[in-house]
C-alpha positions in Angstrom: -20.5 78.2 -42.1 -19.6 76.2 -39.6 -19.6 72.5 -40.5 -22.7 70.7 -39.0 -21.0 67.1 -40.0 -18.5 64.7 -38.7 -16.5 63.1 -40.8 -12.8 63.6 -38.9 -11.4 61.7 -35.8 -8.4 62.0 -34.0 -7.6 59.3 -30.8 -4.9 59.7 -28.2 -3.5 56.7 -26.6 -0.9 56.5 -24.3 0.0 52.3 -23.9 0.4 51.5 -20.0 -1.6 47.8 -20.0 0.7 46.4 -22.9 -2.1 45.6 -24.4 -5.2 46.6 -23.5 -4.9 49.9 -23.9 -3.6 49.7 -27.6 -6.3 47.1 -28.2 -9.3 48.7 -27.0 -8.0 52.1 -28.9 -7.2 49.9 -32.5 -10.2 48.1 -32.4 -12.3 51.7 -32.2 -10.1 53.4 -34.3 -11.0 50.5 -36.8 -14.8 49.8 -36.3 -15.2 53.8 -36.3 -13.8 54.0 -40.4 -15.2 50.5 -41.7 -18.2 50.4 -40.4 -19.1 54.2 -39.8 -16.6 56.0 -42.9 -14.6 58.3 -40.4 -11.3 59.3 -41.2 -9.7 58.0 -38.6 -6.2 59.5 -36.6 -4.9 56.8 -34.2 -2.2 58.2 -32.0 0.1 56.3 -29.5 3.0 56.3 -27.5 4.1 53.0 -27.7 4.6 50.9 -31.3 6.0 47.8 -30.3 3.2 47.1 -28.0 0.5 48.2 -30.7 2.8 45.6 -32.9 2.3 42.8 -31.2 -1.5 42.2 -31.5 -1.0 44.1 -35.5 2.1 42.2 -37.0 1.8 44.9 -39.8 2.8 47.8 -37.9 6.2 49.2 -38.7 8.2 50.0 -35.3 10.6 52.7 -37.5 7.5 54.4 -39.2 6.1 58.2 -37.4 3.0 57.9 -39.7 1.5 54.7 -41.4 -1.9 53.7 -43.4 -3.0 50.4 -41.7 -6.6 49.2 -42.7 -7.9 52.5 -43.5 -6.9 54.0 -40.0 -4.0 56.7 -40.1 -1.0 55.9 -37.4 0.7 58.7 -35.7 3.7 57.8 -33.1 3.0 60.3 -30.4 6.7 60.4 -29.5 6.2 63.7 -27.4 3.8 66.4 -25.9 5.9 69.4 -27.6 4.3 68.5 -31.2 3.3 71.5 -32.9 -0.8 71.8 -34.8 -2.5 74.0 -36.7 -6.3 74.8 -36.7 -6.4 72.8 -39.9 -5.0 69.6 -38.5 -8.0 69.2 -36.2 -9.9 66.7 -36.0 -13.9 67.2 -35.5 -14.0 64.4 -33.1 -11.3 64.2 -30.5 -10.8 61.5 -28.4 -8.6 61.0 -25.2 -8.0 57.4 -23.9 -8.5 57.2 -19.9 -7.8 60.0 -19.1 -4.1 60.6 -21.0 -2.8 63.9 -21.4 -2.9 65.0 -25.2 -0.5 67.5 -26.6 -1.2 71.4 -25.3 -0.1 72.8 -29.0 -3.0 70.5 -30.4 -5.1 71.4 -27.0 -4.3 75.0 -28.2 -5.5 74.4 -31.8 -8.6 72.8 -30.9 -10.2 76.7 -30.1 -9.0 77.5 -33.4 -11.0 75.0 -34.9 -14.7 76.0 -36.4 -16.6 74.7 -35.1 -14.7 73.5 -32.1 -14.5 70.0 -31.8 -16.7 67.4 -29.9 -14.1 66.8 -27.5 -14.3 63.2 -25.2 -12.5 61.6 -22.4 -13.1 57.9 -23.3 -13.0 56.1 -19.5 -12.5 52.7 -18.3 -15.1 50.1 -18.3 -16.1 49.3 -14.9 -19.7 48.1 -13.4 -19.8 50.6 -10.3 -22.8 52.3 -10.2 -21.1 56.1 -10.2 -20.3 55.8 -13.8 -24.1 56.2 -14.8 -23.9 59.7 -12.8 -20.5 60.8 -14.6 -21.4 59.2 -18.6 -21.4 62.3 -20.9 -21.3 64.7 -18.4 -19.2 68.0 -19.9 -16.1 69.4 -18.0 -15.0 73.1 -19.0 -11.7 73.6 -19.9 -10.2 76.0 -16.8 -9.0 78.4 -19.4 -10.0 77.9 -22.6 -13.1 77.9 -24.8 -13.3 74.3 -24.3 -15.6 71.5 -23.3 -15.2 68.2 -22.7 -17.4 65.2 -22.2 -17.0 62.2 -20.1 -18.2 59.0 -22.0 -17.6 56.1 -19.9 -18.6 52.2 -21.3 -20.7 50.0 -19.2 -23.3 47.2 -18.8 -26.4 49.0 -18.8 -28.3 52.2 -21.2 -27.4 54.6 -19.0 -23.6 54.3 -20.0 -22.2 53.9 -23.2 -22.5 50.1 -23.6 -19.9 47.8 -24.9 -17.9 47.9 -27.9 -18.8 45.1 -30.5 -18.6 44.8 -34.6 -22.2 44.5 -36.6 -21.0 41.5 -38.3 -19.5 39.7 -34.7 -22.2 37.5 -34.0 -22.6 36.0 -37.0 -18.9 35.1 -37.0 -18.5 33.5 -34.1 -21.3 32.0 -34.8 -20.4 30.5 -38.1 -16.9 29.4 -36.5 -18.6 27.5 -33.8 -20.7 25.9 -36.5 -17.5 24.5 -38.2 -15.6 22.0 -36.4 -12.9 21.7 -38.7 -12.5 25.4 -39.3 -11.8 25.8 -35.3 -9.5 22.4 -35.9 -7.8 24.0 -38.7 -7.0 27.3 -36.7 -5.7 25.3 -33.4 -3.6 22.9 -36.0 -2.1 26.5 -37.3 -1.1 27.4 -33.5 0.5 24.5 -32.7 -2.2 22.0 -31.4 -1.9 18.3 -32.1 -4.5 15.5 -32.5 -4.7 14.5 -29.2 -4.9 18.0 -28.1 -8.4 19.0 -30.2 -9.7 15.8 -27.7 -9.0 17.5 -24.6 -10.8 20.5 -22.7 -8.8 23.6 -24.0 -7.9 27.2 -22.1 -6.9 30.1 -23.4 -4.4 31.8 -20.5 -3.8 35.6 -20.8 -2.8 36.7 -16.9 -0.2 39.2 -15.7 2.5 37.6 -13.6 1.4 38.0 -10.0 -1.4 35.6 -10.8 -1.3 32.4 -8.6 -0.6 30.1 -11.7 1.0 27.3 -9.7 -1.7 25.7 -8.3 -3.7 25.9 -10.6 -1.2 24.4 -13.4 -1.3 21.9 -10.2 -4.8 21.4 -10.5 -4.9 20.7 -14.6 -2.1 18.4 -14.6 -3.3 16.4 -11.5 -7.3 16.3 -13.4 -8.9 12.9 -14.3 -9.4 14.2 -18.1 -6.8 16.3 -20.4 -6.1 19.6 -20.7 -4.8 21.6 -23.3 -3.2 25.3 -22.7 -3.0 27.9 -24.9 -0.2 30.9 -23.5 1.1 33.8 -25.5 4.8 34.1 -25.6 6.1 35.9 -22.3 2.8 35.6 -20.4 3.3 33.9 -16.9 6.8 32.4 -17.9 8.2 32.4 -14.3 5.7 30.8 -13.5 5.2 28.2 -16.2 9.5 27.4 -16.3 9.0 26.9 -12.6 6.8 24.5 -12.3 7.8 22.3 -15.9 11.5 22.7 -15.1 12.2 24.3 -18.3 11.9 27.3 -20.9 9.1 28.4 -22.0 9.7 29.3 -25.3 7.4 30.3 -28.5 6.4 26.9 -30.2 7.1 24.5 -27.5 4.6 21.8 -25.9 5.2 21.5 -22.4 3.9 18.0 -20.4 2.7 16.9 -17.3 0.2 14.7 -16.1 -2.8 15.4 -17.4 -1.6 19.1 -19.0 -0.5 19.6 -22.2 0.8 23.9 -22.3 1.6 25.6 -25.6 3.7 28.8 -25.9 2.1 30.3 -29.1 2.9 33.5 -30.5 0.6 37.1 -29.7 -2.2 36.5 -32.4 -3.9 39.6 -33.9 -7.1 41.0 -33.3 -9.6 38.8 -35.1 -7.6 35.7 -34.8 -7.4 36.1 -30.5 -11.5 36.2 -31.2 -11.1 32.5 -32.5 -9.0 31.4 -30.1 -12.1 32.5 -27.2 -14.1 30.6 -29.5 -12.3 27.7 -29.8 -11.5 27.1 -26.1 -14.1 26.1 -23.5 -12.4 28.2 -20.6 -10.6 31.2 -20.6 -8.5 33.4 -18.8 -8.5 36.8 -19.6 -7.0 40.2 -18.6 -7.2 43.7 -18.7 -10.0 45.9 -20.3 -10.1 44.3 -24.4 -9.7 40.8 -23.6 -11.9 40.7 -20.8 -15.0 42.4 -23.1 -14.0 39.8 -25.8 -14.2 36.8 -23.5 -18.6 38.1 -23.0 -18.8 37.8 -26.8 -17.0 35.0 -26.7 -19.9 33.5 -24.5 -17.7 30.6 -22.9 -16.9 30.5 -19.3 -14.2 33.0 -17.9 -12.2 33.9 -15.2 -11.1 37.7 -15.7 -7.4 39.1 -14.2 -7.9 42.6 -13.2 -5.8 45.6 -13.9 -4.1 46.1 -10.1 -4.9 49.4 -8.9 -3.4 51.5 -5.9 -5.3 50.6 -2.6 -6.8 47.5 -4.2 -9.9 49.8 -5.5 -9.5 47.1 -8.5 -11.1 44.7 -6.0 -13.8 46.9 -5.4 -13.8 46.6 -9.5 -14.0 43.4 -9.8 -16.8 42.6 -6.8 -18.9 45.2 -8.9 -18.8 43.5 -11.8 -19.2 39.8 -10.6 -22.8 41.2 -8.7 -23.2 42.5 -12.1 -22.7 39.3 -14.1 -25.7 37.5 -14.3 -23.7 34.1 -15.9 -21.4 33.9 -12.5 -22.3 30.7 -10.4 -20.6 30.8 -6.5 -17.4 28.7 -8.0 -16.7 31.0 -10.6 -17.3 33.8 -8.4 -14.2 32.2 -6.2 -11.9 31.5 -9.0 -12.2 35.3 -9.9 -11.5 35.9 -6.8 -9.1 33.8 -6.0 -7.0 34.2 -9.3 -7.2 38.4 -7.9 -5.7 37.3 -4.5 -8.9 38.6 -2.7 -10.0 35.1 -1.7 -6.6 33.2 0.4 -6.5 29.6 0.1 -8.5 28.3 -2.5 -8.5 24.7 -3.3 -8.2 24.8 -6.7 -8.0 21.4 -7.5 -11.6 21.3 -5.9 -12.9 24.2 -7.5 -12.0 23.1 -11.5 -13.5 20.0 -10.8 -17.0 21.6 -9.4 -16.4 24.1 -12.7 -16.2 21.9 -15.0 -19.4 20.3 -13.9 -21.2 24.2 -14.4 -19.5 25.0 -18.0 -22.4 24.2 -20.0 -24.5 26.2 -17.4 -22.2 29.4 -17.7 -22.2 29.2 -21.2 -26.1 29.0 -21.6 -26.3 32.2 -19.7 -23.5 33.7 -21.2 -25.3 33.6 -24.1 -28.4 35.5 -22.6 -26.1 38.2 -21.1 -24.7 39.0 -24.7 -28.5 39.4 -26.2 -29.0 41.8 -23.0 -25.6 43.5 -23.7 -26.4 43.9 -26.8 -29.5 45.9 -26.7 -27.2 48.6 -25.1 -26.1 49.4 -28.4 -22.5 49.3 -29.9 -20.1 51.8 -27.5 -18.7 53.5 -31.1 -22.0 54.0 -32.4 -23.5 54.9 -29.0 -20.1 58.0 -29.1 -21.4 58.9 -32.8 -24.8 59.4 -32.1 -23.9 61.5 -28.9 -21.4 63.6 -30.6 -23.7 64.3 -33.3 -26.3 65.8 -31.0 -23.9 68.0 -29.6 -22.8 69.2 -32.7 -26.8 70.0 -33.7 -27.3 71.6 -30.5 -24.4 74.0 -30.7 -24.2 74.9 -34.6 
């Protein structure tokens, strides 16, 4: 008799956006194992990028177990597989091409696995019509289902751990914990009193006018930047090297270069700052759960398709004031000639309002359910219908 339960899952990840792809997949893999007791095998083709957000990763091992997740180095497409090695659920992240031998072995697995293409996050309307749509394999007796994260109940929702909000509140209510965390990163006493900003962006962001606005501000600003991010622009602005652990000062701005932090500590960084600049998808979602004002640097696409995606989100995101919209558009080179100093001065006045609205937004997003739980619920319904 065919097995109807779902206990194992294989997740295939090709790293394109350095940290966003593996960040999402690592977060999903851990959550599926820790909260849903799923045995997860995570295939990833770039262990070096993975190690930046998970220091326990060894770049010299083809297979390793970390936090209960079986991590496999995905070297090439020619890996042989047997039916016995196939998981109950198979997820290809963002339409990556999983090994042909794995797909062939899926046909011999009884019952055939539930196969998903987990897509990227967007607020565009067309997603609602494509979410959970089936797609038959052109040659094999297999069906793949599209699963889209999103911002309403007609999508898969956003990913969040069951204890995330409680952890955020505990941290927000503990000033000593926040100060201790920032000091561990290298902050000094004067930095704890400043307006704190985290900066995570792609190299083509208009960083120089932003740094100039902070430097010329009437109040002290303290900015934390991961090593290697915006390095050329930072070194141009300060006229010196941007090495990890170094604090650079100009006018009212003190900028600290920090090492990449593990995912849980990145949440703390977002919570500890008054304003966050994030990029890609994973940090973009975590910035929303942090309930702080943020600017999103979206991953660039051909024919400026990312600008449409950005506008769709800004039209959906209720906390977005006109100033916050302008900052997001200018940061993504949609709105030219923004007067950064004036815009930044205005956004400082709006931060309290944005933060309050962000809390309401997070509550609204929670009602859509957690992405991982929604995906498992749909997978189980499919298995039940086909058993």
